[in-house]
VEXSE-494108 format. One record per residue: residue in three letters; x, y, z of N, C-alpha, C, O in turn. Coordinates in steps of 0.2 Angstrom, whole numbers, plus 5000, padded with zeros to 4 digits. Atoms other than C-alpha are relative to their C-alpha. Layout:
ALAXYZXYZXYZXYZ
...
This chain:
MET499949964994487647644702499350015004499250015010
ASN500749994997485747664705499849935003499449935008
ALA500250064997485547474708500449995006500149965011
LEU499650004994486947484721499750045005499650025011
ASN500349954995486147634729499349975003499149975009
ASP500650034998484447544729500149945005499749935010
ALA499950054996485147394737500250025007500049995012
ILE499749974993486047494751499450035004499450025010
ILE500549974996484447584755499549945002499249955008
ALA500550064998483447414756500349975006500049955011
VAL499750034994484747344768500050055006499950035012
ASN500049954995484747504778499350005003499350005010
ASP500750004997482847504780499949945005499649945010
VAL500150064996482847324786500450005006500249995012
PHE499550004994484347344798499750055005499750045011
TRP500249954995483647504806499349985003499249995009
SER500650014998481847454806499949945005499549955010
TYR500250064997481947284813500649985006500549935009
PHE499550014994483547284824500350065004500250065010
LEU499649954996484447444828499450055004499550065010
ILE500549964997482847554832499749975006499650005012
PRO500350034994482047424843500649995006500450015012
LEU499450004995483747394852500150075004500250075010
LEU499949934998483947584854499550025005499650045010
VAL500649984996482247614861500049965006499849995012
ILE500150044994482247464873500650025005500450035011
LEU499549984996483947514880499950075003500050085009
ALA500149944998483547694881499450015005499550055010
LEU500550014995481947654890500249975007500150005012
TYR499750034994482847544902500450055004500450065010
PHE499649954996484147684906499650055003499750085009
THR500449954998482747804908499749985007499650025012
VAL500350034994481847694921500549995006500450015011
ARG499550024995483447634930500350065003500650065008
SER499649944998484147814931499450055004499650105006
GLY500549964997482447884938499950064995499850124998
ALA500149945005482247994922500550055001500350115001
VAL499549944998483948084925500050054995500150114997
GLN500049955006483748174908499550055001499650114998
ILE500549954998482248264915500150025007500050085008
ARG500049994993482448254934500650055001500550095006
LEU499549964998484148344934500150054994500750074994
LEU499949955006483848464919500350075003500850094999
PRO499749934997484248624930500849995002501250035001
GLU499350014998485848544936500550004994501050024994
MET499650005006486448524918500350074999500850074997
PHE499849935002486548714916500550025005501050055003
ARG499549984995487448734933500749974998501250014999
VAL499450035001488848604929500350024993500950024993
LEU499849975006489048684912500550055001501050064996
ARG499649954998489948824920500749985004501050035006
GLY499450024996491348724928500650024997500750044992
SER499349985002493148774928500549954999500549905003
PRO499550065002494548664920500650015005500750065008
GLY499450004996496148614929500650024996500550054990
LEU499449985003497948624924500349934997500349885000
ALA499850065003498648494911500850005001501150045004
PRO499350014998500448424913500450044996501050064998
ASP499649965004501048534899500050075002500350124999
GLY500149944997500548684909499550044997499350105000
GLY500549975002499148734899499349985003499349935007
ARG500750024998497248734903499749944997499849934991
GLU500450065002496248574902499450034996499350094996
ILE500649985003494648574892499450005005499349965009
SER500649994995493148644902499449964998499449944992
PRO500650045002491448564902499750034994499450004990
PHE500349965005490848704891500349984993500049974988
GLN499750015006492148674878499949934998499949924992
ALA500250075002491848484878499350004997499249974992
PHE500750005002490048524876500050034992499750014988
ALA499949965007490548644861500349954995500049954989
ILE499750055005491648504853499449954998499449944992
SER500550055002490248384853499450034996499150004992
ALA500549975003488948514848500350024993499950034988
ALA499749995007490148554833499949954996499749964990
SER500150065004489948384827499249994999499049974994
ARG500750015001488048374831499750054996499350044992
VAL500449955003487448544825500350024993500950044993
GLY499750005007487748544806499549984995498950004995
THR500450025005487048464791499449965003498949965000
GLY500550044997486048344802499450045002498850025001
ASN500549954998485048494808499650034995499050054995
ILE500349965006484748584792499849964994499349974992
VAL500250045005484848454779499749945002499249924999
GLY500350074998484448294788499350015002498949975001
VAL500749994998482848364796499650024994499049994993
ALA500449995006482248434779499949934996499349924994
THR500050075003482648264772499549955003499149925000
ALA500550044997481648174785499350024999498849984999
ILE500749985001480148284782499849994993499249964992
MET500250015007480248264763499849924999499449904995
LEU500150085001480348064765499549985005499149935003
GLY500450034995479348034781499450055002498950035005
GLY500549964999478148184781500150045007500650035010
PRO499849954994477948314796499949965006500249985011
GLY500050054994477548164808500749985002500849965008
ALA499350024998479448124807500350055006500750035010
ILE499749954995479748284818499849985007500249985012
PHE500350024993478648214833500549945002500749945008
TRP499650064998479648054833500750025001501149985005
MET499449974999481248154832500150035007500550015011
TRP500049984993480748244848499949955005500349955010
ALA500150064995480148084857500749975001500949955006
MET499350035000481848004852500550045005500850015009
ALA499649964996482748144860499949995007500449995011
CYS500250004993481848134876500349945003500649945009
VAL499750064996482247954880500749994999501149965003
LEU499350005001483947964872500550045004501150025005
GLY499649964996484548094884500349955006500849965008
ALA499750054995484747944897500649964997501049955001
ALA499450035003485847854885500650054999501250025000
ALA499449955000486948014882500350005007500950015007
PHE499850004993487048024901500549945001501049955004
VAL499650064998487647844903500750004996501249994999
GLU499450015004488947844888500550055002501150045002
SER499549944998489748014893500249995007500850015008
THR499750024993489847964912500549955000501049955003
LEU499550065001490747804907500650034997501250014999
ALA499449985004491847894895500550045005501150045005
GLN499649964996492348014909500349965005500949975007
LEU499750044995492647874922500649964997501149965000
TYR499550045003493747774910500550044995500850014991
LYS499649965004494647924902500849995002500949965008
VAL499250014999496647924901500350075000500050124997
ARG499649944999497848064905500450014993500849964991
THR499649985006498748154890500450065003500350095008
GLU499649944998500048294890499550075000499750115004
THR500449945000498648424886499349995004499050045003
GLY500650014996497248354897499849935000500149895003
PHE500350075000496148194894499849984993499750024989
ARG500250035006495648074881499649945002499849905006
GLY500550064998494247944881499549994995499450024990
GLY500550015004492747874873499849935001500149895005
PRO500250074999491847704870500649954999500649905003
ALA499550045001493447624864500449995006500749945008
TYR499650004993494247664881499549965005499849935009
TYR500450044995492747604891499949934998499849895003
MET500050075002492647444881500749965002500749915005
LEU499450034998494547414884500150005008500249945011
TYR499950004993494647464903499449985004499549965010
GLY500650024996492847434908499849934999499749895004
LEU500250075002492447274899500549954999500549894999
ARG499450045001494247214896499949974993500149914992
ALA500150035007493747184878500450054995500050094992
ARG499649965004495147264868499850004993499850044989
TRP500250015007494547184852499350044998499250074992
MET500649965001492847274854500250084999499950114995
GLY499849935000493747444857500350014993500250074990
VAL499749995007494747414841499550004995499650044990
LEU500550005005493247374831499650075000499550104995
PHE500449935000492347534837500450054998500250094994
ALA499649945003493847644834500150004993500150064990
VAL500050005007494047584817499450034996499450074991
ILE500749985003492147614813499950075000499850104995
ILE500149934999492047784821500550044996500350094993
THR499549965004493647844812499850014993499850064990
VAL500250005007493047794795499350044999499250084994
THR500649975001491247844798500050085001499850124996
PHE500149934998491448014806500650044996500450094992
SER499549965002493148084801500150004992500450054989
LEU499950005008493148024782499350014997499250054993
VAL500650005004491347984776499650065002499350104998
PHE500449954998490348104787500350074998500050124997
ASN499749945001491648244784499950014992499950074990
SER500249995007491348214765499350034999499250074995
VAL500749985000489548234768499950075002499650114998
GLN500149934998489748394777500350054995500050104994
ALA499749965005490948464764499550014993499450064990
ASN500550005006489648414750499450055001499250084997
SER500549964999488248504759500250085000499850124997
ILE499749935001489348664760500050024993499850074991
ALA499949995007489748654742499350014996499250054992
GLY500750005003487848624738499750075002499350104998
ALA500349944998487348774748500250064996499950104994
ILE499749945004488548894740499850004993499750054990
SER500350005007488048834723499350034999499250064994
THR500749975001486248874726500050085001499750114997
SER499949935000486749044732500350034994500150094991
ALA499749975006487849074717499550004994499550054990
ASP500550015006486449014705499550065001499350094996
THR500549954999485249144713500350074998499950114995
VAL499749935002486449294710500350004993500650044991
GLY499750005007486949234692500749985000501050004994
THR499450015000488649184697500149924997499849884999
PRO499950065002489349034687500249955005500749965009
GLY499850054995489448874697500349944997500849954994
GLY499650065003489848694692500649985004500750005009
TRP499550044996491348594696500650055002500950045006
VAL499549954998492448754696499950035006500450035010
LEU500249974994491548834710500149945006500349965011
ASN500050054995491548664719500849995002500949975008
VAL499350014999493448644717500350065005500650055010
ILE499749944996493748824724499749995007500150005012
VAL500350014993492548784739500549945003500649955009
GLY499650064997493548614742500750035002500950015007
VAL499349984998495248704742499950055006500350045011
LEU500149954994494648844754499849955006500149975011
LEU500250044994493848704766500749965002500849965008
VAL499550044999495448604765500550055004500850025009
ALA499549954997496548764770499750025007500150015012
LEU500349984994495348814784500049945005500149955011
THR500050064996495248634791500749995002500949975008
ALA499350024999497148604790500350055006500650035010
VAL499849954995497448774800499849975007500249985012
VAL500350014993496448704815500249935002500549925007
ILE499950064998496748514815500749985001500949945005
PHE499350004998498648534815500250035006500750035009
GLY499949974994498448634830499849975007499950005012
GLY500250044994497748504842499350015003499050065000
VAL500650004997496248484853499850075003499250095003
ARG500149934997496448654862499750044994499350084995
ARG500249955005496348744845499349984997498950034996
ILE500650025002494848634840499450035005498950055003
ALA500549984995493948674856499950085000499350105001
THR500049935000494348864855499550024994499150064995
VAL500349985006493648874837499249985001498850025000
ALA500750034999492048764842499750055005499150075004
GLN500349954995491748874857499850074997499350104999
ALA500249935003491749034847499550004995499050044995
LEU500450015005490848974832499349975001498850004999
VAL500650034999489548854837499450045003498950055000
PRO500549974997488548954849499750074996499150084995
LEU500249945005488549114837499649984995499150014994
MET500350025006488049024822499349965002498849974998
ALA500750034997486648924832499550055001498950055000
ILE500549944998485949084839499850044994499250054993
LEU500249975006485949164822499549964996499049994993
TYR500550055004485049014814499350005004498850015001
ILE500750004996483749014829499750074999499150074998
LEU500349945001483549204826499650004993499150034993
LEU500350005006483149174808499349965000498849984997
GLY500750044999481849034813499550045004498950035002
THR500549964996481049144826499750054995499150064996
ALA500349955005480849284812499549964996499050004994
VAL500550035004479949154801499449985004498849995001
VAL500550024996478849094815499650075002498950065001
ILE500449934998478349284820499650024994499150044994
LEU500449985006477949324802499549954997499049974994
ASN500550055002476949164800499649975006499549915006
VAL500350024994476149154817499449964999499249925003
GLY500750035001474449114810500149934998499649894998
GLU499950075003475248954802500249955006500149895004
LEU499750044995475848884819499549945002499749885002
PRO500450064999474248784823499949954995499949894997
ARG500050055005474248704806500649965000500649904999
VAL499450035000476048664807500049945006500249895005
ILE500050054994475848584825499549944998499649885000
GLY500550055002474248494819500349954995500249894996
ASP499750045005475248424804500449955003500449895001
ILE499550044997476648354815499649955004499849895003
PHE500350054997475448264826499649964996499549894997
ALA500450045005474248204812500549964997500349904995
GLY499650055004475748134803500349965004500549905002
ALA499750054995476348044819499549955002499649895003
PHE500550044997474647974824499450004996498949964997
GLY500650005004473348004810499849944997500249904996
VAL500250075002472247864805500249994992500449944990
ARG499950015007472447904786500849984999500949944995
GLU499350015000474347904789500249925002500649894999
PHE499950064997474247744799499849944994500149894993
VAL500250045005473247654785500450004994500549944991
SER499649995006474347714771500849985002501249974997
GLY499350014999475947664780500450065002501050055002
GLY499649944999476547844783500250005007500750035008
VAL499850004994476647824801500749965001501149995005
GLY499450044999477947684800500650044996501150044999
LEU499549965003478947794788500250065004500850085004
ALA499949944996478747944799500549985006501050015008
ILE499650024994479447844814500749984997501250005001
LEU499450025003480847774803500550064999501050065001
GLN499649945002481447934796500150055006500750075008
GLY499849964995481248034812500549975005500950015008
MET499450034995482247914823500649994997501150015000
ARG499350015003483547884810500350075000500950075002
ARG499749945001483848064806500150045007500550085008
GLY499949974994483648114824500649975004500950015007
MET499350034997485047994829500650034996501150045000
PHE499449975004486148064815500150075003500750095003
SER500049934998485748234822500350015007500850045008
ASN499850004993485948214841500549955002500849975007
GLU499450054998487148064841499949965006500449935008
ALA500150034994486448004857500049925000499649904996
GLY500050075000486847814860500549984994500749924994
LEU499650025006487947824844500749985002501149944999
GLY499350014998489647834853500450054998501050044999
SER499649955003490247984845500150065006500750075007
ALA499949954995489948124859500449985006500750035009
PRO499550024994490848024873500750024999501150035003
ASN499349985002492448064864500150065002500750085004
ALA500049934998492148244867499950015007500350045011
GLY500149994993491448224884500549985005500650005010
ALA499550034996492948124890500650055001501050055005
THR499549954999494048274887499950055006500450095008
ALA500149954995493248384900500349995007500449935009
SER499750004993494048424917499550025005499350075005
VAL500549994995492748394930500149965006500649925007
SER499950034994492648344948499649935001499749905006
HIS500450064999491348204946499849974992499650014988
PRO500250025007491048094930499350014998499250024992
ALA500749995002489248114931499850074997499350094994
LYS500149935002489448304928500050004992499550044990
GLN500049995007489948284910499449954997499349964991
GLY500550035002488648154908499450044999499050044994
LEU500649955000487348284912500150054995499650074991
VAL499949955006488148414900499949974993499650004989
GLN500250035007488048294886499349984998499149984993
ALA500850005001486248254889499750064998499250064994
LEU500249945002485948434888500150024992499750054989
GLY499949995007486748434871499549974995499449994990
VAL500550035003485448314865499450044999499150054993
TYR500649955000484048434869500150064996499750084992
PHE499849945004484948584862500049984993499750024989
ASP499950025007485248494846499349994997499150014992
THR500750025003483448414843499550055002499150074997
TRP500649964998482248514853500050084998499550114997
VAL499949935002482948684848500250014993499850034989
VAL499749995007484048684832499649964995499449994990
CYS500450035005483048544823499350025000499050024994
SER500749985000481348614828500050074996499550084993
VAL499949945004481948784820499949984992499550014989
THR500050025007482248694803499349974999499049984993
ALA500750035001480548594805499550064999499150054994
PHE500549955001479548754807500150044994499750064990
ILE499949965006480448844793499749964994499449994990
VAL500250045006480148704781499249995000498950004994
LEU500750015000478348664786499550064999499050064996
VAL500449945001477748844786499950014993499550054990
SER500049985007478148854768499649954996499549954990
ARG500450055003476948704764500449974994500249974988
PRO499650035006478248604754499649944996499249914999
GLU500350055004477848484740500549945002501049934999
TYR499650064998478448314748500249964994499949944990
GLY499750045005479648214738500350044994500750014990
GLU499849965006480048354725500850025001501150014996
MET499349974999481648424733500349965006499949935010
THR499650034994482948354745500650045002500850094998
GLY499449974998484448414755499950075002499350095004
VAL499949934998484948594759499550054996499350104999
GLN500549965004483848664745499350015003499050065003
VAL500750004997482248624754500050065005499650105005
THR500049954995482748734769500250074997499950124999
GLN499849935003483548874758499450034997499250094997
VAL500649985004481948884747499550025005499250085004
ALA500549984995480848884762500150075004499650115005
LEU499849934997481749024771500050064995499850114998
GLN500049955005481849124755499350024999499150084999
GLY500749985002479949114753499750045006499250085005
SER500249964994479749184771500350075001500050125002
LEU499649944998481149314773500350044994500650094995
GLY499749975006481749354755500649974998500949935002
GLU499450035002483249314745500650015004501049965004
TRP499549994995484449384758500149945005500749935007
SER499950064995484049244770500349944997500649905001
LEU499750065003484549114758500750005000501149955001
HIS499349995000486249184757500350005008500849975009
ALA499850014993486249204776500149935003500549915007
LEU500050074998485849024778500649964997500949925000
THR499450035003487248984766500650015005501049965006
VAL499549984995488449074778500049965006500549935009
ILE500150034993487748994794500249924998500549895003
LEU499950075001487748814786500849994998501049945001
PHE499350015001489548844780500450005006500849955007
LEU499750004993490148884798499849945004500349915007
LEU500250054996489148754806500349934997500549895001
ALA499750065003489648614794500850005001501149955002
TYR499350005000491448674795500249985007500749945008
THR499850024993491448654814499849935001500149895005
SER500150075001490648484811500649964998500849915001
ILE499450045003492148434801500550005006500949955006
LEU499550014994493248484816499849955005500349925008
GLY500250044995492248394828500049934998500249885002
ASN499950075003492148234817500849985000500949935001
TYR499350015000494048254815500249985006500649935007
TYR499750014994494348254833499849925003500249895006
TYR500250064999493348094835500449954998500649905001
GLY499650055003494448004823500750015004501049965005
GLU499450004997496048074831500049975007500549935008
SER500050034993495548014849500149924999500449895002
ASN500050075001495247844841500649974997500849914998
ILE499450025003496747834830500650005006501049955005
ARG499550004995497847874846499849945005500349915008
PHE500150064997496947724854500349944997500549905000
LEU499750055004497447614840500850004999501149954999
ASP499349995002499147684837500350075002500050124999
GLY499849944998500147824845500650034996500850084998
ASP499449985005501447844831499850074998499350084994
PRO500249935003501448034827500050004993499650044990
ARG500050005007501847994809499449984997499150004992
HIS500750035003500247894807499450055001499050054997
MET500549944999499248044815500150054994499550074992
THR499949955006500048154801499649974994499350014990
TYR500350035006499448034788499250005000498950024996
PHE500750004998497748024796499750074998499250084995
ARG500249935001497648214795499950024992499450054990
TYR500049995007498048214777499449964996499149994991
ALA500550045003496748084773499350045002498950044997
VAL500649964998495448194782499950064995499450074992
LEU500049945005495948344771499849974993499450014989
ALA500250035007495748224755499349995000498950004995
ALA500750015000494048174761499650064999499150064996
VAL500349935001493548354763499950024993499450054991
PHE500049985007494048394746499649964995499249994991
LEU500350055004493348244738499250015001498850014996
GLY500749984998491648284747499850064996499250064995
SER500249945003491648454739499850004993499450034990
VAL500150005008491748404721499649934998499549934992
ALA500250075002490948224721499250005002499150025007
PRO500750024998489048164721500149955006500549905005
LEU499950054994488848074738499449965002499349945008
THR500750044998487147984737500249935003499949925008
VAL499850064997487947814739500450005006500349965010
VAL499649994994489247874752499550015006499749995011
TRP500449994995487847944762499649945003499549935009
ASN500450064998486847784762500449955004500249915008
LEU499650044997488347684766500250025007500349985012
ALA499849974993488747804781499449985005499549975011
ASP500650034996486947754787500249935003500049925009
ILE499850074998487547574788500550005005500549975011
SER499550004996489147614796499950035007500150015012
MET500349964994488347734809499649955004499649945010
GLY500450054996487147594813500449945003500349925009
VAL499550054998488547464815500350035007500450005012
MET499749974994489447584827499550015006499749995011
ALA500450004994487947614837499849945003499849945009
THR500150064997487647434839500549985005500449955010
VAL499550024995489347404846500050045006500150015011
ASN500049964994489247544857499449985005499649985011
LEU500550024996487547494864500149945003499949935009
LEU499850074997488147314867500550015006500449975011
ALA499649984994489447394878499750035006499850025011
LEU500349964995488347514887499549955005499549975010
ALA500550044997487147374892500349975007500049985012
PRO499850034993488247284905500450065004500550055010
LEU499749954996489247444910499550055003499750095007
SER500449944998487747554913499949995008499750055011
ALA500050004993487647484931500550045004500350075009
ILE499549964997489247574935499850074999499950115004
ALA500249925001488547744928499450015005499450075008
PHE500649994996486947714939500350015007500150055011
ARG499649994994488147694954500350075001500250105006
LEU499749935000489047854950499450055001499550105004
LEU500549954999487347944948499750005007499550055009
ALA500350004993486747884965500550045005500250075009
ASP499549964995488347954973499950074998500050115003
TYR500149935002488148114963499450035004499450085007
SER500749974997486248134969500150005007499850055010
ARG499950004993486748094987500350065002500150095007
GLN499749944999487948234987499650064999499650115003
LEU500449945002486748354979499550015006499450075008
ARG500549994994485448314993500350035006499950065010
ASN499649984994486748355006500350074999500750095003
GLY499849935001487048524998500850014998501150064999
LEU499350005002488848474991500050014993499649994989
ASP499850005007489648514975500349934999500949925001
PRO499850075000489848324970500749994997500950024992
GLN499350015001491648264970500149925000499749895003
PHE499950085001492348084965500749995000501150024997
THR499450035000493847984969499949935000499449915002
LEU500150075001494147804965499949965007499749915008
SER500150034994494247774984499349995003499249965007
LYS500750014998492347794985499749944997499249915000
MET500350065003492147644974500649964998500849954992
PRO499350035001493847544976499949934996500449914993
ASP500150075004493047384967500050014993500149964989
LEU500049985007493047474950500749994997501250015000
LYS499450025003494447404939500150044994499650064990
GLY499849975006495347484925499950085000500050114995
VAL500149924999495047674931500750035000501150015004
GLN499349985001496547774926500150075003500750095006
CYS499949934999496247954931499650035006499550095007
TRP500449984995495247964947500349985007499949975012
GLY499750014994496547934961500149925001500149884996
GLU499850064998497047774970499449965004499050005008
PRO500550044997495847634976500050015008499450025011
GLY500049994993496447654994500250075002500350085008
GLY499849934999496747844993499450035005498950005006
ALA500549974995495847965005499550034995499650054989
LEU500549965004494248045000500250074999500650095003
PRO499849935002494248214993500050055006499550055010
GLU499949954994494948335007499949965007499750005012
ASN500150044993494648195020499350025003499250015009
VAL500649984998492848255021499549944999499549914994
ASP500550055000491448135025499550024994499250074995
ARG500349985006490548135008499250005001498850034997
SER500750004999488848115016499750065004499150075005
THR500249944996488848265028500550054999501050044995
GLY499549954999489748425030500050054994499650054989
THR500049945006490148585019500349974994500749924995
ALA499750025007490648565001500750025000500950075002
PRO499349985001492548554999500150044994499750044989
SER499949965006493348664986500149954994500249894995
ASP500050045006493348604968500749984999501150034998
PRO499350015002494948504964500350034994500850044994
ALA499849975006494948574947500350075001500850094998
GLU499849934999495148754954500649995004501150045003
ALA499450014997496448694966500649984996501250014997
LEU499550025004497448614953500350064996500950064994
ALA499849945005497448774942500550055004500850095001
GLU499549964996498448854956500749985001501150015004
HIS499450035000499848734955500349984993499949984989
ASP499750025006501148684942500149934999500149914993
GLU499850075000501348504946499349964996498849984998
PRO500650035003500248384935499649965005499949935010
PRO500450034995498748314945499949935000499749905005
PHE500150075000498848134940500749974998500749944992
PRO499450035002500648084940500049925000499649895003
GLY500050075000501147904936500349984993500450024989
ASP499750025007501847794922499550004995498949994996
GLU500549995006501047814905500049934997500649904995
ASP500150065005500447664895500050034993499950094992
PRO500049985007500447674876499450044998499350084994
ASN500649965001498647744877500050065003499450095003
GLY500049944996499047884888499850005007499850055010
GLY500350004993498447824904500649965005501149945002
ARG499650034996499347744919500049934999499549904998
ARG500050075000499947564919499649975006499650005011
GLU500350044994498947434929500649975004501149955001
ASP499550044995499947364944499949934999500349895002
């Protein structure tokens, strides 16, 4: 088993160091330049569009709001990657890994904008709202169904099964640490109890559909993230004299001569970028599955919201973990996983904080399980809409959650790194040719902003686009017959739809939930 694990690690290092990271950086820099640094330039706009109102779905219920879609993606992003992954990156790559995590988030915001804007454009209508993601823009945008099928299979296995096992394992590990601290017997019995509890809590939500997932994520993710940030703020306040040293260690680890000579800079870059991508998921192709569910008046709106999610995940939540760990002056290489953060927090705030972190990690990892499940659901429906197969898939997710709670997952985690890298590669190869469409949408959005309008989009504005399912007809009228370059802003179509009972996008349905092509 150790030999297998060592081989997987070696393949991972070569694949990430010499192929995926260069590809990701080159494309992210291209997206940044081509978009005029949209991830920085429109930062205030990201907060404005987050407050948008959803429309009415064909079944009479509310569609998913921009904030709920943000919460679904945040539910997957904010979890073990922020608490466990960041601590692991520091233990393996030193404090310099944090700088490269920050830098990666900055340029990857453009990739997050592109992929979620495309997911919005090529989404399909369902009874409860919308569904979409990379598999859909590969099918409808690139006309490459084989590519969409490949991506759908990889993301379903990686997120809904493997990553959910990792999330469950982190929960069991955190609870075991808390149990040991108070003298409660742990071991496999406790892990089984945790597994059964997780299965029950997960089943209650995933059998209730995307609306229930969105509701739970909207309630839990902000609350738990705020509590974790407050804990980190308390650590910073109590150790404010350590901040100059911590910041110095981060930059020295990223650029120091000693680290460069010893090869530590390369390891810091590798760990920072790899764990940063695992945490914020930008360019990976997972978050667009959530972004496509939002009811918005312009595809670029949700692209901006999802870019904001990258910053929230990395610059806020991951930074909290970094300061908690680095303030404690850890012995690099001695511990890994959630124990690093738990012990560091306990050293600053006392034993109660260790148990508080266990509760926070439990709920964050639980919502990650729900977010990861939805990514699989969206892609299973792309592959096959048979309700029976969806039921089988849900039971497979529950089995993965239970097994993750009771089994050691070192090999599985490293295999997940490989599958995550392959998934990112497929997604990035699709984004490269399709990004020109995202930039056209951004230009339309920016023009309307300059004219004081709340940006709206219909396919009649870009009738040459093929495969678009949910944005009106190519020859249809512009929104409210208003010249989009001048005049007052028309009312938001989502708000108007909410006042009527009829579905907003009538038409024949294809097997994937969208309208058939003529």
